[in-house]
mmCIF file as Biopython writes it, N, C-alpha, C and O atoms, coordinates in Angstrom:
data_model
#
loop_
_atom_site.group_PDB
_atom_site.id
_atom_site.type_symbol
_atom_site.label_atom_id
_atom_site.label_alt_id
_atom_site.label_comp_id
_atom_site.label_asym_id
_atom_site.label_entity_id
_atom_site.label_seq_id
_atom_site.pdbx_PDB_ins_code
_atom_site.Cartn_x
_atom_site.Cartn_y
_atom_site.Cartn_z
_atom_site.occupancy
_atom_site.B_iso_or_equiv
_atom_site.auth_seq_id
_atom_site.auth_asym_id
_atom_site.pdbx_PDB_model_num
ATOM 1   N N  . MET A ? 1  ? 27.513  -5.058  -22.370 1.0 0.0 1  A 1 
ATOM 2   C CA . MET A ? 1  ? 26.385  -4.865  -21.470 1.0 0.0 1  A 1 
ATOM 3   C C  . MET A ? 1  ? 25.623  -6.179  -21.340 1.0 0.0 1  A 1 
ATOM 4   O O  . MET A ? 1  ? 25.321  -6.836  -22.337 1.0 0.0 1  A 1 
ATOM 5   N N  . ALA A ? 2  ? 25.324  -6.544  -20.134 1.0 0.0 2  A 1 
ATOM 6   C CA . ALA A ? 2  ? 24.633  -7.801  -19.870 1.0 0.0 2  A 1 
ATOM 7   C C  . ALA A ? 2  ? 23.150  -7.665  -20.188 1.0 0.0 2  A 1 
ATOM 8   O O  . ALA A ? 2  ? 22.582  -6.579  -20.072 1.0 0.0 2  A 1 
ATOM 9   N N  . PRO A ? 3  ? 22.525  -8.764  -20.588 1.0 0.0 3  A 1 
ATOM 10  C CA . PRO A ? 3  ? 21.076  -8.704  -20.829 1.0 0.0 3  A 1 
ATOM 11  C C  . PRO A ? 3  ? 20.334  -8.519  -19.507 1.0 0.0 3  A 1 
ATOM 12  O O  . PRO A ? 3  ? 20.846  -8.899  -18.454 1.0 0.0 3  A 1 
ATOM 13  N N  . PRO A ? 4  ? 19.137  -7.943  -19.551 1.0 0.0 4  A 1 
ATOM 14  C CA . PRO A ? 4  ? 18.382  -7.760  -18.304 1.0 0.0 4  A 1 
ATOM 15  C C  . PRO A ? 4  ? 18.022  -9.113  -17.690 1.0 0.0 4  A 1 
ATOM 16  O O  . PRO A ? 4  ? 17.748  -10.065 -18.422 1.0 0.0 4  A 1 
ATOM 17  N N  . PRO A ? 5  ? 18.017  -9.213  -16.372 1.0 0.0 5  A 1 
ATOM 18  C CA . PRO A ? 5  ? 17.700  -10.484 -15.719 1.0 0.0 5  A 1 
ATOM 19  C C  . PRO A ? 5  ? 16.230  -10.845 -15.906 1.0 0.0 5  A 1 
ATOM 20  O O  . PRO A ? 5  ? 15.372  -9.972  -16.030 1.0 0.0 5  A 1 
ATOM 21  N N  . LEU A ? 6  ? 15.961  -12.130 -15.924 1.0 0.0 6  A 1 
ATOM 22  C CA . LEU A ? 6  ? 14.589  -12.618 -16.020 1.0 0.0 6  A 1 
ATOM 23  C C  . LEU A ? 6  ? 14.012  -12.762 -14.616 1.0 0.0 6  A 1 
ATOM 24  O O  . LEU A ? 6  ? 14.713  -13.154 -13.683 1.0 0.0 6  A 1 
ATOM 25  N N  . PHE A ? 7  ? 12.746  -12.447 -14.478 1.0 0.0 7  A 1 
ATOM 26  C CA . PHE A ? 7  ? 12.120  -12.410 -13.149 1.0 0.0 7  A 1 
ATOM 27  C C  . PHE A ? 7  ? 12.136  -13.772 -12.464 1.0 0.0 7  A 1 
ATOM 28  O O  . PHE A ? 7  ? 12.495  -13.863 -11.290 1.0 0.0 7  A 1 
ATOM 29  N N  . PHE A ? 8  ? 11.753  -14.832 -13.172 1.0 0.0 8  A 1 
ATOM 30  C CA . PHE A ? 8  ? 11.598  -16.132 -12.524 1.0 0.0 8  A 1 
ATOM 31  C C  . PHE A ? 8  ? 12.934  -16.821 -12.244 1.0 0.0 8  A 1 
ATOM 32  O O  . PHE A ? 8  ? 12.988  -17.744 -11.432 1.0 0.0 8  A 1 
ATOM 33  N N  . GLN A ? 9  ? 14.002  -16.391 -12.898 1.0 0.0 9  A 1 
ATOM 34  C CA . GLN A ? 9  ? 15.311  -16.984 -12.617 1.0 0.0 9  A 1 
ATOM 35  C C  . GLN A ? 9  ? 15.961  -16.349 -11.394 1.0 0.0 9  A 1 
ATOM 36  O O  . GLN A ? 9  ? 16.598  -17.041 -10.600 1.0 0.0 9  A 1 
ATOM 37  N N  . SER A ? 10 ? 15.805  -15.051 -11.239 1.0 0.0 10 A 1 
ATOM 38  C CA . SER A ? 10 ? 16.395  -14.359 -10.084 1.0 0.0 10 A 1 
ATOM 39  C C  . SER A ? 10 ? 15.532  -13.149 -9.737  1.0 0.0 10 A 1 
ATOM 40  O O  . SER A ? 10 ? 15.806  -12.041 -10.200 1.0 0.0 10 A 1 
ATOM 41  N N  . PRO A ? 11 ? 14.490  -13.351 -8.925  1.0 0.0 11 A 1 
ATOM 42  C CA . PRO A ? 11 ? 13.534  -12.266 -8.652  1.0 0.0 11 A 1 
ATOM 43  C C  . PRO A ? 11 ? 14.142  -11.063 -7.928  1.0 0.0 11 A 1 
ATOM 44  O O  . PRO A ? 11 ? 13.776  -9.928  -8.233  1.0 0.0 11 A 1 
ATOM 45  N N  . ILE A ? 12 ? 15.054  -11.274 -6.985  1.0 0.0 12 A 1 
ATOM 46  C CA . ILE A ? 12 ? 15.643  -10.146 -6.256  1.0 0.0 12 A 1 
ATOM 47  C C  . ILE A ? 12 ? 16.482  -9.295  -7.198  1.0 0.0 12 A 1 
ATOM 48  O O  . ILE A ? 12 ? 16.416  -8.066  -7.168  1.0 0.0 12 A 1 
ATOM 49  N N  . ARG A ? 13 ? 17.264  -9.953  -8.026  1.0 0.0 13 A 1 
ATOM 50  C CA . ARG A ? 13 ? 18.100  -9.224  -8.984  1.0 0.0 13 A 1 
ATOM 51  C C  . ARG A ? 13 ? 17.230  -8.455  -9.980  1.0 0.0 13 A 1 
ATOM 52  O O  . ARG A ? 13 ? 17.548  -7.323  -10.345 1.0 0.0 13 A 1 
ATOM 53  N N  . TYR A ? 14 ? 16.125  -9.077  -10.420 1.0 0.0 14 A 1 
ATOM 54  C CA . TYR A ? 14 ? 15.234  -8.395  -11.354 1.0 0.0 14 A 1 
ATOM 55  C C  . TYR A ? 14 ? 14.576  -7.182  -10.700 1.0 0.0 14 A 1 
ATOM 56  O O  . TYR A ? 14 ? 14.433  -6.141  -11.341 1.0 0.0 14 A 1 
ATOM 57  N N  . MET A ? 15 ? 14.175  -7.300  -9.435  1.0 0.0 15 A 1 
ATOM 58  C CA . MET A ? 15 ? 13.543  -6.160  -8.759  1.0 0.0 15 A 1 
ATOM 59  C C  . MET A ? 15 ? 14.534  -5.007  -8.605  1.0 0.0 15 A 1 
ATOM 60  O O  . MET A ? 15 ? 14.153  -3.843  -8.734  1.0 0.0 15 A 1 
ATOM 61  N N  . ARG A ? 16 ? 15.794  -5.321  -8.332  1.0 0.0 16 A 1 
ATOM 62  C CA . ARG A ? 16 ? 16.812  -4.271  -8.256  1.0 0.0 16 A 1 
ATOM 63  C C  . ARG A ? 16 ? 16.995  -3.603  -9.621  1.0 0.0 16 A 1 
ATOM 64  O O  . ARG A ? 16 ? 17.106  -2.380  -9.709  1.0 0.0 16 A 1 
ATOM 65  N N  . TYR A ? 17 ? 17.024  -4.409  -10.679 1.0 0.0 17 A 1 
ATOM 66  C CA . TYR A ? 17 ? 17.140  -3.887  -12.046 1.0 0.0 17 A 1 
ATOM 67  C C  . TYR A ? 17 ? 15.941  -2.997  -12.387 1.0 0.0 17 A 1 
ATOM 68  O O  . TYR A ? 17 ? 16.106  -1.900  -12.919 1.0 0.0 17 A 1 
ATOM 69  N N  . ALA A ? 18 ? 14.736  -3.481  -12.074 1.0 0.0 18 A 1 
ATOM 70  C CA . ALA A ? 18 ? 13.519  -2.729  -12.395 1.0 0.0 18 A 1 
ATOM 71  C C  . ALA A ? 18 ? 13.436  -1.432  -11.596 1.0 0.0 18 A 1 
ATOM 72  O O  . ALA A ? 18 ? 12.938  -0.427  -12.103 1.0 0.0 18 A 1 
ATOM 73  N N  . SER A ? 19 ? 13.918  -1.440  -10.355 1.0 0.0 19 A 1 
ATOM 74  C CA . SER A ? 19 ? 13.859  -0.215  -9.552  1.0 0.0 19 A 1 
ATOM 75  C C  . SER A ? 19 ? 14.758  0.877   -10.120 1.0 0.0 19 A 1 
ATOM 76  O O  . SER A ? 19 ? 14.486  2.063   -9.932  1.0 0.0 19 A 1 
ATOM 77  N N  . HIS A ? 20 ? 15.822  0.489   -10.811 1.0 0.0 20 A 1 
ATOM 78  C CA . HIS A ? 20 ? 16.707  1.479   -11.431 1.0 0.0 20 A 1 
ATOM 79  C C  . HIS A ? 20 ? 16.239  1.876   -12.823 1.0 0.0 20 A 1 
ATOM 80  O O  . HIS A ? 20 ? 16.338  3.045   -13.194 1.0 0.0 20 A 1 
ATOM 81  N N  . GLN A ? 21 ? 15.734  0.932   -13.594 1.0 0.0 21 A 1 
ATOM 82  C CA . GLN A ? 21 ? 15.358  1.202   -14.977 1.0 0.0 21 A 1 
ATOM 83  C C  . GLN A ? 21 ? 13.947  1.774   -15.107 1.0 0.0 21 A 1 
ATOM 84  O O  . GLN A ? 21 ? 13.701  2.630   -15.957 1.0 0.0 21 A 1 
ATOM 85  N N  . TYR A ? 22 ? 13.026  1.307   -14.274 1.0 0.0 22 A 1 
ATOM 86  C CA . TYR A ? 22 ? 11.620  1.724   -14.345 1.0 0.0 22 A 1 
ATOM 87  C C  . TYR A ? 22 ? 11.111  2.077   -12.944 1.0 0.0 22 A 1 
ATOM 88  O O  . TYR A ? 22 ? 10.280  1.351   -12.400 1.0 0.0 22 A 1 
ATOM 89  N N  . PRO A ? 23 ? 11.587  3.167   -12.351 1.0 0.0 23 A 1 
ATOM 90  C CA . PRO A ? 23 ? 11.223  3.452   -10.956 1.0 0.0 23 A 1 
ATOM 91  C C  . PRO A ? 23 ? 9.734   3.711   -10.742 1.0 0.0 23 A 1 
ATOM 92  O O  . PRO A ? 23 ? 9.185   3.293   -9.723  1.0 0.0 23 A 1 
ATOM 93  N N  . ALA A ? 24 ? 9.071   4.387   -11.673 1.0 0.0 24 A 1 
ATOM 94  C CA . ALA A ? 24 ? 7.644   4.694   -11.479 1.0 0.0 24 A 1 
ATOM 95  C C  . ALA A ? 24 ? 6.812   3.418   -11.481 1.0 0.0 24 A 1 
ATOM 96  O O  . ALA A ? 24 ? 5.928   3.248   -10.641 1.0 0.0 24 A 1 
ATOM 97  N N  . ILE A ? 25 ? 7.090   2.533   -12.408 1.0 0.0 25 A 1 
ATOM 98  C CA . ILE A ? 25 ? 6.345   1.273   -12.477 1.0 0.0 25 A 1 
ATOM 99  C C  . ILE A ? 25 ? 6.670   0.407   -11.264 1.0 0.0 25 A 1 
ATOM 100 O O  . ILE A ? 25 ? 5.778   -0.202  -10.674 1.0 0.0 25 A 1 
ATOM 101 N N  . TYR A ? 26 ? 7.938   0.353   -10.897 1.0 0.0 26 A 1 
ATOM 102 C CA . TYR A ? 26 ? 8.368   -0.459  -9.758  1.0 0.0 26 A 1 
ATOM 103 C C  . TYR A ? 26 ? 7.652   -0.029  -8.483  1.0 0.0 26 A 1 
ATOM 104 O O  . TYR A ? 26 ? 7.079   -0.866  -7.785  1.0 0.0 26 A 1 
ATOM 105 N N  . TRP A ? 27 ? 7.677   1.270   -8.172  1.0 0.0 27 A 1 
ATOM 106 C CA . TRP A ? 27 ? 7.058   1.731   -6.932  1.0 0.0 27 A 1 
ATOM 107 C C  . TRP A ? 27 ? 5.540   1.641   -6.986  1.0 0.0 27 A 1 
ATOM 108 O O  . TRP A ? 27 ? 4.901   1.464   -5.949  1.0 0.0 27 A 1 
ATOM 109 N N  . SER A ? 28 ? 4.951   1.760   -8.167  1.0 0.0 28 A 1 
ATOM 110 C CA . SER A ? 28 ? 3.504   1.571   -8.292  1.0 0.0 28 A 1 
ATOM 111 C C  . SER A ? 28 ? 3.124   0.143   -7.929  1.0 0.0 28 A 1 
ATOM 112 O O  . SER A ? 28 ? 2.130   -0.083  -7.238  1.0 0.0 28 A 1 
ATOM 113 N N  . VAL A ? 29 ? 3.906   -0.811  -8.389  1.0 0.0 29 A 1 
ATOM 114 C CA . VAL A ? 29 ? 3.637   -2.217  -8.080  1.0 0.0 29 A 1 
ATOM 115 C C  . VAL A ? 29 ? 3.874   -2.497  -6.596  1.0 0.0 29 A 1 
ATOM 116 O O  . VAL A ? 29 ? 3.092   -3.216  -5.974  1.0 0.0 29 A 1 
ATOM 117 N N  . VAL A ? 30 ? 4.928   -1.945  -6.028  1.0 0.0 30 A 1 
ATOM 118 C CA . VAL A ? 30 ? 5.220   -2.162  -4.604  1.0 0.0 30 A 1 
ATOM 119 C C  . VAL A ? 30 ? 4.100   -1.601  -3.734  1.0 0.0 30 A 1 
ATOM 120 O O  . VAL A ? 30 ? 3.624   -2.285  -2.827  1.0 0.0 30 A 1 
ATOM 121 N N  . ILE A ? 31 ? 3.676   -0.379  -3.994  1.0 0.0 31 A 1 
ATOM 122 C CA . ILE A ? 31 ? 2.602   0.235   -3.205  1.0 0.0 31 A 1 
ATOM 123 C C  . ILE A ? 31 ? 1.288   -0.515  -3.413  1.0 0.0 31 A 1 
ATOM 124 O O  . ILE A ? 31 ? 0.530   -0.712  -2.464  1.0 0.0 31 A 1 
ATOM 125 N N  . GLY A ? 32 ? 1.016   -0.933  -4.646  1.0 0.0 32 A 1 
ATOM 126 C CA . GLY A ? 32 ? -0.191  -1.707  -4.916  1.0 0.0 32 A 1 
ATOM 127 C C  . GLY A ? 32 ? -0.192  -3.050  -4.216  1.0 0.0 32 A 1 
ATOM 128 O O  . GLY A ? 32 ? -1.248  -3.531  -3.805  1.0 0.0 32 A 1 
ATOM 129 N N  . ALA A ? 33 ? 0.971   -3.664  -4.072  1.0 0.0 33 A 1 
ATOM 130 C CA . ALA A ? 33 ? 1.053   -4.955  -3.394  1.0 0.0 33 A 1 
ATOM 131 C C  . ALA A ? 33 ? 0.896   -4.809  -1.883  1.0 0.0 33 A 1 
ATOM 132 O O  . ALA A ? 33 ? 0.401   -5.724  -1.224  1.0 0.0 33 A 1 
ATOM 133 N N  . ILE A ? 34 ? 1.306   -3.681  -1.333  1.0 0.0 34 A 1 
ATOM 134 C CA . ILE A ? 34 ? 1.219   -3.459  0.113   1.0 0.0 34 A 1 
ATOM 135 C C  . ILE A ? 34 ? -0.170  -2.968  0.532   1.0 0.0 34 A 1 
ATOM 136 O O  . ILE A ? 34 ? -0.533  -3.090  1.702   1.0 0.0 34 A 1 
ATOM 137 N N  . SER A ? 35 ? -0.943  -2.422  -0.392  1.0 0.0 35 A 1 
ATOM 138 C CA . SER A ? 35 ? -2.225  -1.805  -0.027  1.0 0.0 35 A 1 
ATOM 139 C C  . SER A ? 35 ? -3.214  -2.750  0.661   1.0 0.0 35 A 1 
ATOM 140 O O  . SER A ? 35 ? -3.893  -2.298  1.583   1.0 0.0 35 A 1 
ATOM 141 N N  . PRO A ? 36 ? -3.349  -4.033  0.283   1.0 0.0 36 A 1 
ATOM 142 C CA . PRO A ? 36 ? -4.277  -4.884  1.041   1.0 0.0 36 A 1 
ATOM 143 C C  . PRO A ? 36 ? -3.879  -5.031  2.508   1.0 0.0 36 A 1 
ATOM 144 O O  . PRO A ? 36 ? -4.746  -5.115  3.378   1.0 0.0 36 A 1 
ATOM 145 N N  . VAL A ? 37 ? -2.599  -5.063  2.784   1.0 0.0 37 A 1 
ATOM 146 C CA . VAL A ? 37 ? -2.136  -5.146  4.172   1.0 0.0 37 A 1 
ATOM 147 C C  . VAL A ? 37 ? -2.532  -3.885  4.923   1.0 0.0 37 A 1 
ATOM 148 O O  . VAL A ? 37 ? -2.956  -3.952  6.077   1.0 0.0 37 A 1 
ATOM 149 N N  . ILE A ? 38 ? -2.397  -2.744  4.279   1.0 0.0 38 A 1 
ATOM 150 C CA . ILE A ? 38 ? -2.745  -1.473  4.912   1.0 0.0 38 A 1 
ATOM 151 C C  . ILE A ? 38 ? -4.251  -1.395  5.164   1.0 0.0 38 A 1 
ATOM 152 O O  . ILE A ? 38 ? -4.678  -0.914  6.214   1.0 0.0 38 A 1 
ATOM 153 N N  . VAL A ? 39 ? -5.052  -1.862  4.212   1.0 0.0 39 A 1 
ATOM 154 C CA . VAL A ? 39 ? -6.513  -1.796  4.357   1.0 0.0 39 A 1 
ATOM 155 C C  . VAL A ? 39 ? -6.973  -2.584  5.578   1.0 0.0 39 A 1 
ATOM 156 O O  . VAL A ? 39 ? -7.827  -2.120  6.333   1.0 0.0 39 A 1 
ATOM 157 N N  . PHE A ? 40 ? -6.409  -3.775  5.776   1.0 0.0 40 A 1 
ATOM 158 C CA . PHE A ? 40 ? -6.842  -4.594  6.905   1.0 0.0 40 A 1 
ATOM 159 C C  . PHE A ? 40 ? -6.089  -4.267  8.191   1.0 0.0 40 A 1 
ATOM 160 O O  . PHE A ? 40 ? -6.587  -4.550  9.281   1.0 0.0 40 A 1 
ATOM 161 N N  . GLY A ? 41 ? -4.915  -3.684  8.086   1.0 0.0 41 A 1 
ATOM 162 C CA . GLY A ? 41 ? -4.115  -3.393  9.268   1.0 0.0 41 A 1 
ATOM 163 C C  . GLY A ? 41 ? -4.343  -2.025  9.860   1.0 0.0 41 A 1 
ATOM 164 O O  . GLY A ? 41 ? -4.093  -1.825  11.048  1.0 0.0 41 A 1 
ATOM 165 N N  . ALA A ? 42 ? -4.809  -1.074  9.071   1.0 0.0 42 A 1 
ATOM 166 C CA . ALA A ? 42 ? -4.960  0.302   9.545   1.0 0.0 42 A 1 
ATOM 167 C C  . ALA A ? 42 ? -5.945  0.432   10.713  1.0 0.0 42 A 1 
ATOM 168 O O  . ALA A ? 42 ? -5.621  1.124   11.678  1.0 0.0 42 A 1 
ATOM 169 N N  . PRO A ? 43 ? -7.130  -0.192  10.681  1.0 0.0 43 A 1 
ATOM 170 C CA . PRO A ? 43 ? -8.038  -0.050  11.831  1.0 0.0 43 A 1 
ATOM 171 C C  . PRO A ? 43 ? -7.425  -0.581  13.131  1.0 0.0 43 A 1 
ATOM 172 O O  . PRO A ? 43 ? -7.610  0.012   14.193  1.0 0.0 43 A 1 
ATOM 173 N N  . TYR A ? 44 ? -6.709  -1.677  13.046  1.0 0.0 44 A 1 
ATOM 174 C CA . TYR A ? 44 ? -6.065  -2.241  14.237  1.0 0.0 44 A 1 
ATOM 175 C C  . TYR A ? 44 ? -5.004  -1.288  14.776  1.0 0.0 44 A 1 
ATOM 176 O O  . TYR A ? 44 ? -4.919  -1.071  15.984  1.0 0.0 44 A 1 
ATOM 177 N N  . ILE A ? 45 ? -4.201  -0.725  13.893  1.0 0.0 45 A 1 
ATOM 178 C CA . ILE A ? 45 ? -3.148  0.208   14.308  1.0 0.0 45 A 1 
ATOM 179 C C  . ILE A ? 45 ? -3.759  1.472   14.904  1.0 0.0 45 A 1 
ATOM 180 O O  . ILE A ? 45 ? -3.277  1.972   15.921  1.0 0.0 45 A 1 
ATOM 181 N N  . ARG A ? 46 ? -4.825  1.998   14.275  1.0 0.0 46 A 1 
ATOM 182 C CA . ARG A ? 46 ? -5.489  3.194   14.812  1.0 0.0 46 A 1 
ATOM 183 C C  . ARG A ? 46 ? -6.030  2.920   16.213  1.0 0.0 46 A 1 
ATOM 184 O O  . ARG A ? 46 ? -5.918  3.768   17.099  1.0 0.0 46 A 1 
ATOM 185 N N  . LYS A ? 47 ? -6.609  1.752   16.414  1.0 0.0 47 A 1 
ATOM 186 C CA . LYS A ? 47 ? -7.168  1.400   17.720  1.0 0.0 47 A 1 
ATOM 187 C C  . LYS A ? 47 ? -6.057  1.301   18.767  1.0 0.0 47 A 1 
ATOM 188 O O  . LYS A ? 47 ? -6.229  1.759   19.897  1.0 0.0 47 A 1 
ATOM 189 N N  . LYS A ? 48 ? -4.927  0.711   18.399  1.0 0.0 48 A 1 
ATOM 190 C CA . LYS A ? 48 ? -3.802  0.586   19.325  1.0 0.0 48 A 1 
ATOM 191 C C  . LYS A ? 48 ? -3.209  1.945   19.687  1.0 0.0 48 A 1 
ATOM 192 O O  . LYS A ? 48 ? -2.731  2.127   20.807  1.0 0.0 48 A 1 
ATOM 193 N N  . LEU A ? 49 ? -3.231  2.901   18.761  1.0 0.0 49 A 1 
ATOM 194 C CA . LEU A ? 49 ? -2.679  4.225   19.014  1.0 0.0 49 A 1 
ATOM 195 C C  . LEU A ? 49 ? -3.651  5.139   19.755  1.0 0.0 49 A 1 
ATOM 196 O O  . LEU A ? 49 ? -3.280  6.246   20.145  1.0 0.0 49 A 1 
ATOM 197 N N  . GLY A ? 50 ? -4.905  4.684   19.956  1.0 0.0 50 A 1 
ATOM 198 C CA . GLY A ? 50 ? -5.852  5.456   20.745  1.0 0.0 50 A 1 
ATOM 199 C C  . GLY A ? 50 ? -6.785  6.350   19.953  1.0 0.0 50 A 1 
ATOM 200 O O  . GLY A ? 50 ? -7.531  7.132   20.543  1.0 0.0 50 A 1 
ATOM 201 N N  . TYR A ? 51 ? -6.764  6.256   18.643  1.0 0.0 51 A 1 
ATOM 202 C CA . TYR A ? 51 ? -7.689  7.058   17.847  1.0 0.0 51 A 1 
ATOM 203 C C  . TYR A ? 51 ? -9.094  6.485   17.969  1.0 0.0 51 A 1 
ATOM 204 O O  . TYR A ? 51 ? -9.283  5.270   18.009  1.0 0.0 51 A 1 
ATOM 205 N N  . GLU A ? 52 ? -10.078 7.381   18.025  1.0 0.0 52 A 1 
ATOM 206 C CA . GLU A ? 52 ? -11.474 6.952   18.083  1.0 0.0 52 A 1 
ATOM 207 C C  . GLU A ? 52 ? -12.179 7.394   16.815  1.0 0.0 52 A 1 
ATOM 208 O O  . GLU A ? 52 ? -11.823 8.408   16.215  1.0 0.0 52 A 1 
ATOM 209 N N  . ASN A ? 53 ? -13.172 6.633   16.415  1.0 0.0 53 A 1 
ATOM 210 C CA . ASN A ? 53 ? -13.950 7.015   15.239  1.0 0.0 53 A 1 
ATOM 211 C C  . ASN A ? 53 ? -14.761 8.266   15.549  1.0 0.0 53 A 1 
ATOM 212 O O  . ASN A ? 53 ? -15.226 8.451   16.674  1.0 0.0 53 A 1 
ATOM 213 N N  . SER A ? 54 ? -14.925 9.111   14.559  1.0 0.0 54 A 1 
ATOM 214 C CA . SER A ? 54 ? -15.710 10.328  14.753  1.0 0.0 54 A 1 
ATOM 215 C C  . SER A ? 54 ? -17.193 9.966   14.835  1.0 0.0 54 A 1 
ATOM 216 O O  . SER A ? 54 ? -17.611 8.955   14.269  1.0 0.0 54 A 1 
ATOM 217 N N  . PRO A ? 55 ? -18.000 10.783  15.537  1.0 0.0 55 A 1 
ATOM 218 C CA . PRO A ? 55 ? -19.433 10.482  15.622  1.0 0.0 55 A 1 
ATOM 219 C C  . PRO A ? 55 ? -20.091 10.582  14.250  1.0 0.0 55 A 1 
ATOM 220 O O  . PRO A ? 55 ? -19.675 11.367  13.398  1.0 0.0 55 A 1 
ATOM 221 N N  . ARG A ? 56 ? -21.113 9.779   14.059  1.0 0.0 56 A 1 
ATOM 222 C CA . ARG A ? 56 ? -21.802 9.768   12.769  1.0 0.0 56 A 1 
ATOM 223 C C  . ARG A ? 56 ? -22.545 11.080  12.548  1.0 0.0 56 A 1 
ATOM 224 O O  . ARG A ? 56 ? -23.036 11.691  13.498  1.0 0.0 56 A 1 
ATOM 225 N N  . ILE A ? 57 ? -22.624 11.503  11.307  1.0 0.0 57 A 1 
ATOM 226 C CA . ILE A ? 57 ? -23.327 12.724  10.945  1.0 0.0 57 A 1 
ATOM 227 C C  . ILE A ? 57 ? -24.826 12.438  10.974  1.0 0.0 57 A 1 
ATOM 228 O O  . ILE A ? 57 ? -25.259 11.442  10.395  1.0 0.0 57 A 1 
ATOM 229 N N  . PRO A ? 58 ? -25.647 13.290  11.639  1.0 0.0 58 A 1 
ATOM 230 C CA . PRO A ? 58 ? -27.085 13.048  11.687  1.0 0.0 58 A 1 
ATOM 231 C C  . PRO A ? 58 ? -27.704 13.143  10.292  1.0 0.0 58 A 1 
ATOM 232 O O  . PRO A ? 58 ? -27.332 14.003  9.494   1.0 0.0 58 A 1 
ATOM 233 N N  . MET A ? 59 ? -28.633 12.264  10.015  1.0 0.0 59 A 1 
ATOM 234 C CA . MET A ? 59 ? -29.285 12.244  8.707   1.0 0.0 59 A 1 
ATOM 235 C C  . MET A ? 59 ? -30.578 13.059  8.703   1.0 0.0 59 A 1 
ATOM 236 O O  . MET A ? 59 ? -31.118 13.346  7.635   1.0 0.0 59 A 1 
ATOM 237 N N  . THR A ? 60 ? -31.083 13.438  9.884   1.0 0.0 60 A 1 
ATOM 238 C CA . THR A ? 60 ? -32.311 14.233  9.971   1.0 0.0 60 A 1 
ATOM 239 C C  . THR A ? 60 ? -32.048 15.458  10.842  1.0 0.0 60 A 1 
ATOM 240 O O  . THR A ? 60 ? -31.063 15.516  11.578  1.0 0.0 60 A 1 
ATOM 241 N N  . TYR A ? 61 ? -32.935 16.421  10.746  1.0 0.0 61 A 1 
ATOM 242 C CA . TYR A ? 61 ? -32.824 17.622  11.558  1.0 0.0 61 A 1 
ATOM 243 C C  . TYR A ? 61 ? -33.269 17.289  12.976  1.0 0.0 61 A 1 
ATOM 244 O O  . TYR A ? 61 ? -34.316 16.666  13.150  1.0 0.0 61 A 1 
ATOM 245 N N  . PRO A ? 62 ? -32.501 17.686  14.004  1.0 0.0 62 A 1 
ATOM 246 C CA . PRO A ? 62 ? -32.904 17.348  15.376  1.0 0.0 62 A 1 
ATOM 247 C C  . PRO A ? 62 ? -34.201 18.054  15.783  1.0 0.0 62 A 1 
ATOM 248 O O  . PRO A ? 62 ? -34.412 19.224  15.464  1.0 0.0 62 A 1 
ATOM 249 N N  . ARG A ? 63 ? -35.059 17.325  16.490  1.0 0.0 63 A 1 
ATOM 250 C CA . ARG A ? 63 ? -36.315 17.909  16.977  1.0 0.0 63 A 1 
ATOM 251 C C  . ARG A ? 63 ? -36.070 18.586  18.305  1.0 0.0 63 A 1 
ATOM 252 O O  . ARG A ? 63 ? -35.139 18.245  19.034  1.0 0.0 63 A 1 
ATOM 253 N N  . GLU A ? 64 ? -36.926 19.558  18.610  1.0 0.0 64 A 1 
ATOM 254 C CA . GLU A ? 64 ? -36.777 20.290  19.870  1.0 0.0 64 A 1 
ATOM 255 C C  . GLU A ? 64 ? -37.453 19.591  21.005  1.0 0.0 64 A 1 
ATOM 256 O O  . GLU A ? 64 ? -37.422 20.077  22.136  1.0 0.0 64 A 1 
#
C-alpha cells in the first residue's frame, strides 16, 4: 500500500485521496471555501433572475 500523498507535492492527487478517505471533512472544506463567492454572488444572481426584495416590515403601528 502506498503512503498517502502530501498536499504540497501533488494537491489534486491529495484532494482525490481526501475525498475518498475523509468525505465529510473534504466536503466541509469545499463548501466553506465556496461560501464567500456565494455571499457576494447571490444578490447579483437574484437580481438577474428577476427576484425582488420583500417590503420591509413596519416597526410601528400604522396610524389612521
